[in-house]
C-alpha positions in Angstrom: 41.6 5.6 42.5 38.1 7.0 41.8 36.9 7.4 38.1 35.6 10.8 37.1 32.3 11.1 35.5 32.2 13.0 32.3 31.4 16.4 31.9 28.5 17.0 29.9 28.7 19.6 27.8 25.7 20.1 25.5 23.0 17.9 23.9 23.7 17.1 20.3 20.8 17.6 18.0 19.6 16.6 14.5 20.7 20.0 12.6 17.9 21.5 10.4 16.9 20.9 7.0 18.7 23.3 4.7 16.7 25.7 2.7 15.9 25.9 -0.7 18.7 28.4 -1.8 21.2 26.3 0.7 20.6 23.2 -1.1 20.6 24.4 -4.6 22.5 27.3 -4.7 25.4 25.7 -6.5 23.7 24.8 -9.3 21.8 28.2 -9.7 25.4 30.1 -9.9 26.2 27.2 -12.1 23.8 27.6 -14.8 24.2 31.8 -14.3 28.2 31.4 -14.9 28.0 29.1 -17.8 24.5 31.9 -19.0 27.4 34.6 -18.5 30.4 32.8 -20.3 27.8 32.5 -22.9 26.4 36.0 -23.5 30.6 37.3 -23.1 31.7 34.5 -25.9 28.9 35.4 -28.2 28.4 39.8 -27.9 31.8 41.0 -27.4 32.8 43.2 -30.3 36.3 44.1 -29.3 38.0 41.9 -31.5 39.0 42.4 -35.1 37.4 40.1 -37.1 39.6 38.0 -39.4 40.3 38.6 -43.1 40.0 35.8 -45.1 42.4 35.0 -48.2 41.7 35.7 -51.5 40.5 33.1 -53.3 41.5 32.0 -56.7 39.0 32.8 -59.7 39.7 29.0 -61.0 41.5 25.9 -59.6 42.2 24.7 -63.5 46.0 25.0 -64.3 47.2 27.6 -66.2 47.0 27.2 -70.0 51.0 26.5 -71.6 52.6 26.2 -74.9 50.9 23.4 -77.4 52.6 20.6 -76.6 53.7 19.7 -80.6 53.2 15.8 -80.2 49.4 16.6 -79.0 48.4 19.2 -81.5 46.7 17.4 -85.0 49.4 18.1 -87.1 51.6 16.0 -84.6 49.2 13.4 -84.5 49.2 13.1 -88.3 45.9 15.1 -89.1 46.2 18.1 -90.9 44.1 20.7 -90.7 
C-alpha cells in the first residue's frame, strides 16, 4: 500500500486589514440609532397630552359646627 500525497488546493494568506468603515460600522449605526430614537421620542406630537386632575384650592379641613366644649362659654369664659 502506497500513501497518496495530499493535493494542494491553494495557498492560505492572511486576510487584508478591514477598512475604517468595516471596523467601526457597528459603532456608527449604534449612535445613529440612538439619535433617531431620541429624536422620535422628543419630537413626535401625535399623542394627546395628559390632563392633570384639578387640584384642591386648600388642603385645610372644612369648617364644622362649633364644638360647645371648645367655645369660650364652654370653657367657663363669658364673652
